[in-house]
C-alpha positions in Angstrom: 3.6 -8.5 -9.0 2.8 -9.5 -5.4 5.5 -11.3 -3.4 4.5 -14.3 -1.5 5.8 -14.4 2.3 8.4 -16.8 1.7 9.8 -14.7 -1.1 9.8 -11.2 -0.2 12.1 -10.3 -3.1 10.6 -12.0 -5.9 9.9 -8.8 -7.9 13.6 -8.0 -7.6 14.3 -11.2 -9.4 11.8 -10.8 -11.9 12.8 -7.3 -12.8 16.5 -8.3 -13.3 15.4 -11.2 -15.5 13.3 -9.0 -17.7 16.1 -6.1 -18.0 14.0 -3.9 -15.8 15.6 -1.5 -13.2 15.6 -2.0 -9.6 12.5 -0.9 -8.1 9.3 -1.8 -6.1 10.6 -1.4 -2.8 8.6 1.6 -1.8 5.2 -0.4 -2.4 6.7 -3.4 -0.5 7.5 -1.2 2.4 4.2 0.5 2.4 2.0 -2.7 2.2 3.9 -3.3 5.6 3.1 0.1 7.3 -0.5 1.2 5.9 -3.6 -0.3 6.5 -4.9 0.2 2.7 -3.6 0.8 -0.4 -5.9 2.0 -3.1 -4.6 2.4 -6.5 -6.2 4.7 -9.5 -7.1 3.2 -12.7 -4.1 3.4 -14.5 -2.3 2.0 -11.4 0.4 5.0 -11.1 -1.2 6.7 -8.3 -1.7 5.3 -4.9 -3.5 6.7 -1.9 -2.2 5.3 1.5 -4.4 5.0 4.4 -3.4 4.5 8.1 -5.8 4.2 10.9 -4.6 5.8 14.2 -6.7 3.6 16.7 -10.0 2.2 16.9 -11.1 5.6 18.8 -9.7 7.9 16.4 -11.3 5.9 13.4 -14.5 5.9 15.1 -14.5 9.5 16.0 -13.7 10.4 12.2 -16.5 8.3 10.9 -18.8 10.0 13.4 -17.8 13.6 12.4 -18.2 12.7 8.8 -21.7 11.3 9.3 -22.4 14.5 11.2 -21.1 16.5 8.4 -18.4 18.1 10.5 
């Protein structure tokens, strides 16, 4: 479930209404701190990507392209 900006804890209300344990805050926090979240097909593994800056990111791509 995605939370709209005007209702950042919508998922908590949904989980409570459906008798589910509290959870989901880790993903909520991660979405605010990282640049990309990539889920696997099952949706239970996630890759978090944070770019350290424009020059760092361009250097990484340059090194990768050069095979370093």
